[in-house]
N, C-alpha and C positions, 0 to 999 in steps of 0.2 A: 491596426494599432486602436482602428473603430470598434472592430470585432472584440476587442481584449476589453475594451471599455464597457462594451453595450453586456459584455459577459459580467463582468465586475457588478455595474449595476444589478442585471437581474438575478444576481447572487446573493444579496444583500438581504434579503425575505429568509433564506436559509440560514446566512450566519446568525441573524437575528435570534433565530427557532433556537439554534445552539448555544449563545447566549444563556438565553432564557433556560434552556435544560441544565444548563451547567450552573446556574446560580441556584435553581430550585434544587437542585442534587446537594451542593456543599460540600463537594469533596475534601476542602480543608476548610476549616472554622480556627485561626488563631485568636485566643482571648487573652485578655492582658488586664489585671489587677495588681492594686500596689496597695500595701501598707506601710504604717512606719518601719517595719522591721524587713522588709524582703518583698520583692517582685516576683508575683507568680505569671508564668505566660503557660497557658495551655493550649494543646494541638488536638483538634476535634474534628468529626466529619468521616466519610466513610474513610477518605486515605489517611487524614493527619490523625486518627487514631491507632495510626498503626506506625506512625514516626518510632525511629530507633534512637536513641540518645547516648552519644559516649564523649568523653573526656581524653583530651591531647594535650596535656601541660595545663597552659592558660585558657585553653581553646576549647570550647562546650559545643559540640556539633551534633545537630539535629536532621537526620538523615528523612526524606520526605519521598514518599512512593511514586513521585510524578516528576517530570521532566518540565512541566510548567511552572515557571518561578513565581513562588507566594507573595500576598502582598504583604510584606515587612517594611513598609513606611514608616509606620508611627515607631516600630522598634530602632529604626535608624536616625528618625528626627529627635526623639525622644528616648535616648538607650537608658535602660533600667539603672537605678545604682547599682556601682560594681562593675558594668559593662563599658570597655573602652570602645568598641567598634562591634557594629553589625552587617556582615553580606553573607550574598547566596552564591552558589557556585553549581555548575552542572558538572554532574558525576553520572558512570553509566547506569542507565536508568533509573534515575531519579535526580532528585535538588537537594543540596545541603546547605542547611543554614549554620553559618557559622557565628558564635558570639565570642569577642576575646574578652576575656576576666582583665580587670584592673588587680595589679599585685595584690595580694590580700585577700581577692573575694572571694566566693565559693558559690559553688551550685551544687542541686541535688533535684533528682528526677524520680518519676515512678507512674502510675496507671490506677487510675481512680474514676470512679462515673464514666466510662466509655470515653474518655481522652488521656493523651500524655501530659503529664505536667511537667514544669520545670519552674523551681524556686531559686532566685537570686538573690544573692546576700554582697552587700556594700563590706570592704574590708574590715574585719572585725566585728561582724555584726553577725554571724553566722552561729544558734546556739551550738552548743557541744552535741555531737551523735549520742543519740539513747543506746544504751546498752541491748543486746538483742533480746527481742520478747519472748525466747524460750530459754527456759534455764535447764542445764545439763541432767538428764532424768537420770538417777540413779540408784533406782528402787526396782523390782522386776516387776512388769505392766503384767496383770492378773489376766486370764483368757478363760471366760465361763461359757461353755457349751448345754445350751437346753435343746432337747432332742425331744420331736414331735413326729406324729405316725408316719409323715413322709417328706420330714424335712430337720434341718439341726438348724440353732442360731449360734453366732459365736459372737459373743462381746468381750468387745478390746476395751479396756477401762484405762484411757488415757488422762492423765493429771490434769494436761492441758491441749490444746488446739493444736492436731498435727495433719499432712497433708495424707491424702490413700488412694492407692489404685486397685479396683478389685474387678478381675476378669476370667475368663477360662482360655484355658489351652490345653485341649485336646483332654484328657481323664483328669486333670488336675483344675483346682481353682487356685489362684494367685491373690493374696492379700499384699499390697506393699506400703510399707509405711516411710514418711521421707525424715525419720531422724532414727539414730540410732538408740537400740535400749535391749534390756534381757527381756523374754517374754517367759511368763509364769503358765504352763501348760498343764498343770496340775488338775484344775477344772474343766480340762475340756480331754478328757480319756476316751468317751463316750460318745462318738461324731454320729451316730444312727446310720443313714441312708451313705455317710463318708465313710470313707476305709481308715483314713492315716492322717498325720498332720504334723508337717517337721517346718520346723524356722531356722534360720540362718540370719545372723547380721553382717554387713558390711560397713565400710569407715563412715557413712553418714545415712543409714537405710536400715531396713530391719524388714525380711520378707518371709511371707508364711507360704508353705505349698501344700493344698489340703486335696487329697485323692480323694476324686469321686464320680458316677457315671455322669456321660457325656446328657445323660436324659434331663438330668436335673438341673433346671434354671438356679440362678446366681443372682442375689441382691444386693445393695448395701443402702443405710442410711445411719444418720448422724444423731446421736441423743448427747447430748450437751458436748463435751469434749472426746465423748468417744464414738466409738462405730462399731454397729452391726452388722454382720455378714451373715445373709440366709441361702442355705444350698436348699433346693428343694421347694416344694408348696407351688404356689400360683406362680405362676412367671408374671414379672412386670417389665413394663417398655423401658428402656434407658435414653434419657434425651438431656439436651443443655450443652452438648459438644459438637458445633457445626466445622468441619473442615473444607475447607475451599482454597483456592489459589489468591496468592498475595497478589493486592490491586494493584504492583507496580509494574506488572507484568512478565515480573523474574521468572524462572522455573522452579519456584517451591511451594509448599504448601503453608497455611497458617491454619492453626486451628484455635478458635474460640472458645474457651474454656474458663470460665471465672477462676479466680484464685490460685493457677496452677502454681507449683512451686517450685518441683525440680524435675528432671528427666534422670533415670535411675537404668544403668545396662546392666541384666541379669543373664546368666547361663541358665538353661535348665538340667537339671543333674539325669535327668534320664533319656534325652533327647540329644543332649549337648548342643545344642544351637543356641545364637546368641538375640537375644530380644529386649525390648525398651519398654518400660511401666513411665507414664508421669505422672505425677501425683498432684492432688488438687486438695483445698482446703473444703469443709462444708458450706453449705448442703449437697446433697449430691448430685452427680450430674454425669453421663454416661454417653457413650457412643454405642448407637443401638445397631450398626451395619458393619458388614463385611465386605472392604474396599480396598481395590489391590490394583499397581502399577506395577511397573517394570521394577521400580528402584524398592518400594517395601508395600506391606499389606495391612491395613488398621483392622483391628481384630474389634469385635464386641465387649464393652466394657459394659459392668454395673456402676462404676465409677471411675472417673479420671481417663485416662489413653494409652493403649497398649500398640505398641509397634514391633512390625518383626521385617525384617529384611537381610537379604543376602551381601548385600552393600558393607565393605569396611570401614567405608567413609561417609555414612551418613551422620547428619549434624542433627539435633536436636536442641532447641535453645527454648527457653521457659521465660517468658518476660512478661510479667502480669499477668494479665487475661489472654495472653496471646502464648502459642507454642507453633515454633516454626522449626518446617523440616526441609533440609536441603541438603544437598551434595557441592563440591568445589565446581564442579562443571554444569551443574543445576541437575534438576530432577529431568527423567522423560516421561513429560506428558504430552497427552492430546489437546492440540491447538484449543484456543477458548472459544474458535466458531463451532468447536464440533459441539458445544452445548446449546446453538442457540436454533430456533426453527430454520429449515431449509426453505430458500425461497430464489428466485430469478430476478433479476433488472430488467428483463425484457431481452427477445431474443436479437434485438439487434445492439444491444448497450456491449461495452467495451466488454471482452470477457478477459476471465483471470490467464495469469501468465504463466508458462511451466516454472517458473523462480520467483521467488517473491519480491525481488528488486530488477527484476527485468522490465525495461521499457519497450513497449511493441510499438513499431510504425502505426498499425492497423488503429491504435488509440485514437489518432488524432481525424480519423477518417469521418465525414459529415455523411455519406449515401448522397439523397437526393434532397437534405434540408440544406439550410444556412446554419452558419456557426452558431448565429445567437439563438435558432430553434432548435439544433440540437442541443445545445446547452440548457436551454430551458426545458425541454423534456426532461433531461435525466437529472435536473436539479429538482424540479417536481417530485418524481420518484423518490428521489432522495429525502425532500425534506416529509413525505406520508410515511416513509421507514422510520425516520427519527423522530415524528411524532408518536408513534407506535412505541418505541423505544423507551420514553418516557415513563408509559405505563406499565411495560413488560418488559424485565430485563432480560427475556431470551427472544426477543424480539430480533430479526435478521438483520444484516449489515452491508447485504448485495449491493442493492443501490445505491448506498454512497460510497462503496469502496469501487462499484463503477463511475460515480461522476469522477472521484478522484483520479483515478486512469485516465478519463479523458482530459483534465484537467492538465496532468502531469505528460501525456502524450500533445498537447497543446501548448508547450512550454509556458504554462501557467504555474510555475510553483507554488507561488504566496499562495492564490486559492487553495489549491490542491492539500498543503499544507493545515490549511483553517479548515478543511472539512476531516481531514483525518484525526485533527485536534480535539475536533467537536465528536468525533467517536468515539478517543479515550476518553473526554471528559465525561460522556455519556456510561461508558462501562471501562472503567480501569483498567481490569483485566485483558484489554484486547491488546496492550503494551505485549503480551505474551503471543500476539496472533501475529506470523512471519511476513504476510504481506504487508499489515498495519507498519510494523517495523520498516520493511525493506522499502516500500514506498517513499514514506516519510523520510528515510535517511538520503533516499536519492533524490527529491526534492530540495532540502535541504541542502544537498552537495551542490545543485546543478545552480543554485543562488549564492554562493560561497559562504553558507554559515559551516564550516569546515567542522568545529567543535561538536556542533549540535547534531550533526550528519556522523561522526564517531561514536554518539554516545549509541544512535539509533542503530548503526549497523554493527556495532559489536554486543548486540543481543544475543542470549543463547539462543534464541529461536532460528537464528541466520548462521550459526556457526555450522562450517563448511559446505555454506552452500557459495556456491561459485558466481552467482548476479551478485552477492553482498561482496564476496571477495574483489570483483571489479570495482566497483565501487569506493571500498576501500584503497583500491591503489589509485585509483582518479584523487581522492583526498589527499592522501598521502604525495601526490605527486604535487600537488598544490601547496602545499604545507612545506614541500623540499626535503621529505625525507626517502631519498633517492632507492636504499636499500629496500624498505617496506613497501615502495610502488613498485617495484622490480617484482618482489615476492609474491604479494598480493593480485598483481596483472597475470601472472604465470600460474597461479591458483585459478583463476577464472577466465583463462582463455579460451574454454571450451565451449563458452556461452555467449563470447563479445559477439560474433556474428550473427545473432539472436536479436541483438538491438536494433533500435530506428537509425537509419542510415546516418544521422547527423551524429550520433553517440559515438557511434562507432568510429567515426572521423577523429573525435575529441579524445575516446580512449587512444586511439593509435597515436593520437601527439603526443598527450601525456604522457603515455611509454613510453615512446622514441625520444622525449625529452628526459626523463630518467634513466634510460641506459647511456644517454650523452656524460650525462654527470655522473655515471660510475664506470665511466672509460669503455663502454661496450659500442663504439662506435659502427659496426659493422651491422648488431643488431636496431640501431637507430635509424641506420639507411634504410632495411627492409621496413621497419614498422612507417616510418615516415612514407613509402611506398605504398601500405596496405590504407594509410590515413588518406592521401591521394586519390587513391581508386576509389573512395566514396560518395555519391551523391549529397555533398556538405553543402552547407549556405557559404556563401563568399566571407563572411568575416571569419569562420571556421579555417577555410581553405588559407585565408592569409594568416594566421596564427602558428598553423603548420609551418607555411613557407619560413616565418621568424626563426623557427625550431631548425628549419635545413641548412638557414642561413648563418646559424651556428657552429651547425654541424662542418660545414664549408671553412670556418673561423678554424678549428682544431685540427682541420685536415690541412692544413696549409693553403687553402686557394682564398687566398684577401680578395681578389678581384673577382671572385663570383661572389664571393659572400656580401662585399659591398653593394655589387650590382642588385642582389636582391633585398638588402635593406632600403639602397635608395626608390625602387620600384614600390615596394611595401609602405615606405613612406609617405609616399602621395595618397595613400587611401584616406578616406574622408572620416576613416573612425580613429579616435585618438587612441582606442584600446589597443591596436597593434602601429600604428602610425607612432606612437612616442618609444614604443620598445626599439622600433625600425632605427630612429633618429638617433637614438643612446647606440645603435651598434654602431651607424655610421662614426659619430663622434669620437667611438672607442678604437678603431681601425685608422682613421685619419691621424689622432694624435699618434699611435704607435708608428704611423709610417712618416710623422715629420711632415704632413702636406697640410694640419691645421696648427695652427698656435695656440699657445694655450690660455690666451686671454681670450680667442674668439670661442675656444672650445668651453672655458667657463661660461659665458655668456651664453652660450645655447643651452648647456646645463641648467643654468638657473631659470631660461624659460620653461625645458621640460621638467622642471622639481614642481613649477606650477600649474603645468597643464594637466598632468594625470597624477591623480594623487589616489593614497591608500590601498596597496597591494604591492607586491613585490617590484613590481619595474619601479615605481617610486622609492625605493630601498636602494636598488641598485644603480638610479641617479644621483641619490644622495651620495652611493658608499663612493661612485667615480669621481663627482666633484670634488669631495672632500679630501680623496688622496690626491686630486689634481692641484687643490689650493697647498697640500702639505709638500708636494715637490718644490711649491714655488716659493716655501717659508713663510706661505700667510697662514700663521697658526692659528689666527682669530676667526677669519674666514673657514679656515676647515673644520675649527671643533663645532662653529654655529652651524656650519652646513651638515655636519655629523649629526648634532646634538635636534637637528630638524626632525627625524624620525619619530621621535618620542617614544612613549609607551603603548600608545597608542598600537604600534605595529610591531612590538615585540615578538610574537607568533609567527611572523610571516618568514616566508625563506630569507636567509639574508640577513635578518636581523642580528644573530648573532654573529657574524664577523662586522655588520657593523657596530656594534658594541666594541668587539675587540678591536678594532680601527680607533675608534675614541679613547680608549685606553692607552692603545700604542703609543698615540700621539701625544696624551697626556705624559707618560711615561718620558718619552724621548725629550719633552719640554724642562720637565723638573726632576727628572731622574738622571738623564744620560746627558744634560747640559746645554740640549737646545734652547732654552730659554735665557743662558749665560750672556748672548749677545744683545738681549734686550736691556733699555735700563730698568734698574730695581723695581721703580716706580709702576713701569709697564706690566714687568713680569708679576707685580703682587696683585695687580687689578685684573690679569689674566685668569690666574689663581683663584681669586675670589671670583668671578663669573663663572667659573667653572670648576668649582671645589667639589661638585658631588661626583666629581672622576675621581678623586683620590681613593688610591687602592686601600684597602681594609690591611692591617695590619704592617711588617714592617718595613715594606718601601714606600707606604704612604706617613708613615712617619719621618721616614731619612728624605720625602719630596719636602716636606713641612721645615725639617731644621735646613735642608740646604737654603731653601728662599730665606730663611731667618737670618743663615749667616751672611747672604748678600745682602739685607736689609743692615744688617749689624754694622757691615763694611762702610755704610755709608752714612752710619747712625743714625739710621729711622730707626730709633729705639723702640717708641711706642706700636708701630707695625708690625716688628718683630716679635713683641711681647704678645700681640693678639693674636698672632699665628699658633703660637707655643699654647696661650692660654687656653685656645681652643681645642686642641690636642689633650691636654692635662684634664680639662672638665668633659670632654665628652666621648674622646675616644680611646683614652689607655686605662689600665689597670695593672696593681702591681710594680714591679721590676722597671718596664719600660715606660710606665707612668711618674716614677722616681725619676729616672734619666731626663726625662724631657722636661719635670717639675725643676731638676737642678738646673739645665738650661735656663730655663725660665727667671730662677732666681739671681741667676748670673745678671743677665739683661736687664732685672731690676735694678741691680745694685750701679750697674755701669750709669744708668739713669737717675741714680741717687733717689731711688724709693725703696730704701730699706724695709717699710713696713709691708709692702707686698713681697718682697723677697722672703720675710719670715713666713708671709701667711702660703706662699707657693712650698716651702720647703716643710713647713707643720702641717699642711693638707695632704702630702704625699708620702708621709711616712708609710713604713711597710718592715716586716722582718725580713731575713735572709737575703740582702744586698749585699753586692762584692763587696771588698776592703777598701778599694779603692773609692768606689762611689761612696761609702761610708766616710772616708777621709775628706774628699772634695765637699761632699755635704754639710761637713763639720766645721769648715774652715768658712764656707759660705754664711753659715748661721751666725759664727762668732764674727764676719767680719759687717753683717748686718746690725749686730748687737753693737757695735762697736761705734756704727756710724748715729744708731740713735743715742750713744751717750755711757751705755749701760757696760762700762768697761770691765768690772768685777765679773759679770755675767758670760761676757765673752769669754773670760780667760777660763771660766768654769767649764763652759763648752768644749775648749782646747785640750783641756786636763793634760793631759802626758804626752800629746799627739806631736812627732817630731817629723812629721812631713814638712816638705817644703812650703806647700800654701798653709801649714798651720803656723809655720815660724815666723812667715812673713805676716802674718794676721798679729800674731805674738808681739812681734816688733812693733809693729804700727798700735797696736792697743799701750803697751808700755811707753811710747816715745809721746802718745795723747795725755798719760799719766804723769809726764816728766821725770821719767826714771832712766834718765840719760843714759849713763852707764848700761845698764840693762840692756836697751833697746840696741845701744852700740857693738855689745858684746854677739848681739843677734845677726847684727846686718853685714858683720865684720866677718861671723862663720859662714853668712850665706854665700860670700865671696870665696871662702876655700883658697886653694891656692892659684886662682887666677892670676896673680901677681907674677907668675913666673912666666909668663907670656906676653913679654913687652912689646912685640912685635903687632898686633893687632888693638888697635884700640878697644876701648869699654863700651860694651853696649848702654844706651841711656838707663836701661833699669838698672846695671851694676853700678854707674858712675853715680845714678842716685843714693844708691844703699852707702857709696865711700862715702860720699859727702855725711851722709846722716850718721855715719860709724865716726869721723873725724871732728865731727860738731858735737855727737854726745859726749865724745870722751874727754872733751875740752870743757865743756858743760860741768860735767861727771868729776871734772879736775884729777884725771887720771892720764899725766902728763907722758907713763912712761907707754900708755898703749898710743897715744898720738904719735910717740917718737916710733912707735913698730910702724904704724900705718905708712909714716913718711918714709921711713928707709924701703918699704917694701912696695910702694905705691908712686913713688915720685915720678917713677919714668913715664907715666900715663899723663901727665900734666899738657904735654905739650902738642899730643893727640886728642885731646878733652875736648867735649863739645861747648863745656863752660868752665877753660882752663882757669881763670880767673877765680871761680868758688872753690874749683878742687883745690888749689892752691893755698886759700885760705885755709879752707877744710883741716890738709894735710899739715900745717903750721901751727894753728891753734893759738890762743891768743898770746902767749907768753915767745912762741916765734915769731911773732909779726913785729916785736919789739916795740909794741904798745899804738902800732899805725893801725889796728882794725878794735873797733870797739863790738861789747856784749850783743847792741843791738844789730852788728854787721852779721851775726850768726841766725838772725832770724831771717834777715833775705834769703840766706841759705839754705836755708830750710826751707822755704816757700819755691826757691829754684830746685830743690831738689823733691818734686812731686811724684811720691811713689805711686800713686793714686793711677796716674797716666799710664806709668808701666805695667801697673796691674790691669788695666784696660785693655793696652795693647798686646799684653800676652794673653788676655782671653781671647781677643780677634785670633789671634794668630791659632789656638786653640780650636776656635771653633773652625777653623780653613782646616784644618788637620784631619778633625774630624768628619767632616762633609766634604771632601775631596776636594776644595775651594784652593789649594794649594797646589793644584797639580798646572803645566804649562797650559 
């Protein structure tokens, strides 16, 4: 530790130098300016000017060719108008800046003044998109030839500015324009030293092929909106187009050509091969030399760019001032270091490994020096080399790479990453160097920066490399992707023995764990034996023993597994002691030798003893399952939630979330919370409502819980639950259904105004007929409660459903239309009078009383007599026999013993509202399964 601290201190001057160099280079400069109309964000600098912008829905994504996250703190703290959020994320070979636009906001982008710009407009503030600058060309374009002694000039007289490409291929000169038109070649019949000119038009271009001897030079100049192509005469050197690697390190080529417009693919009618011309606007600019790689050939041009290729999948994309040439798997290019000056870092410096991601044991060797002396010597050489790199882009990197190798071999991964990042900052295209990618990926994987390591190891320069495959297997194992781990370890098996011993042991253990998780126990046993055979540090040996204990568990050797767990649990290293204690708890619980409350107490202590990786996830999951098995639902959900989003990508996190979801479903969808008091169930639901699933299951949970609250008349709480669903979660028919339930609850609670708001706010088309009838009856009932009787009857119309008839009777009763109301009440009873053996329900008894009272008040003695004849047999078994007797006898039938005011008390006793409430509660129970035993 003292040596490491000394190394960190002596490394400080080099880190400072790297930072100064980075500032001087300014690879990314983000400029922000705002006007009343929009906010402009510009990406400038060596890397920033090559940013790429795309839009996916409301997300505007800016891809930056660097894995170092840019400083976007100002954008996050003070987002531009029309931007909801700003975030950065790592992707393969770079970083993406994601700006999420507000609804209705717009973004427009482009390239100008050596920078990529992005204009962000608030909703409704964006100006209309202007029409294309180029109008369709309908007239023929005249071409005039002027012949001199040893040359010919062809003038293309365009009425507006067009992009062009001019170059020679063999015995022909090609002139390509980026717009479709007809050419009038009448003025170019005599071509002097050239012999023939033919033109052809494509869907978005026009091309001219001119036969001319190879000895004649070609040049092109712009004159106003026209172009002049000269064949013959004095040769002119073409400049202005620069082709090089992409600074992101990806295996692509980027041509910097101002005013590039489009790539046009052509077929040579004589040779029959396929090639591409990239057009550009004036002034003239060309590529003056022939450059060839495996995938393509860049041929000299007088203007624009021309590409020949044997590949069918070469992609050429022109964006502003940049033209990108790529293939799906990348171009085959020499490493970036091939263009640097050759140099050595010293005879005793750590040598380059045979494979780019291989860590050699000799890298940590000190010779006859101390660690500090060795470190300082390598650091001084790297600092001198880095200083030269600031002035000379072709300066070598060998001394800096030697320092990085020494640091990685010595276990100082953080410091090694700093050295490698400094190399990339000084020369961004070094990301295409396989060793830089491999060493940084290995260093990041060794310290647990797994996602960053994945980005490095996935680089095209490491494709097919076995040492990188080994690290990909190690990362996959740490992430719980067991199948990928097995596949990658197998791909790199041939080089594992060339790693340092401690890494051979770690790889063997990680591979064994992957084999266990995929059910290949025999392979796991062999891999563990390989890991134990390596002279690894004690911590790595104990980690392998943990995996061995897991293997014993799966093989049914519980005693051996428990013995190994107990031995490892005594280690003074929490990283291995905590998972060992977890194994002890798991085994003893399964055997019944440990009580659940004791196990829970031990797991709670382990939960806080070791945090941040898959071990904590497993502890939390075991604790949650233990609490669930004891019916301690709140404790279980609290424990399972403890992992939080910070551990979402760790192995076991998916299963942990599944445990939470399952527990919540058991509670609120399968009746687990039915044994709790409704208020307790409501509190538990509110505390963990973020676990409510999206869709029909979540809606059903809420309706079931609302039904329980309604049963005990907690109507306000039930309404709040349902209202949240209506306002925040549902649309269409589902929203209308829950809003119908909400209106019912409001009416039960005598809040007709809110009931109307719920119904009117959820109107939609194409509702089922039964739901429409239910909503119509509820709306009429709410209007009736507000005293708007005529409106209520208008809403009901001709509806003859039972619910509508009940409301219509209520309205008529309140309007004192006694006989009409009584007729509906009697009709609702039907022929129930024929079953005298079964007492009337409270609701039917209320209807019968109101029918009798209504006929009496309406003076219909015959109807009263009919009721008395049919229904007198129910008086003895009635809940209110005296009231029913009076109602069926009427005023006249009682011989003057009853007065008219007695009928008012009968009406109050026959409370149909209470019957309606009870009916609605029963309906809720039936809909949500609350009527089950």
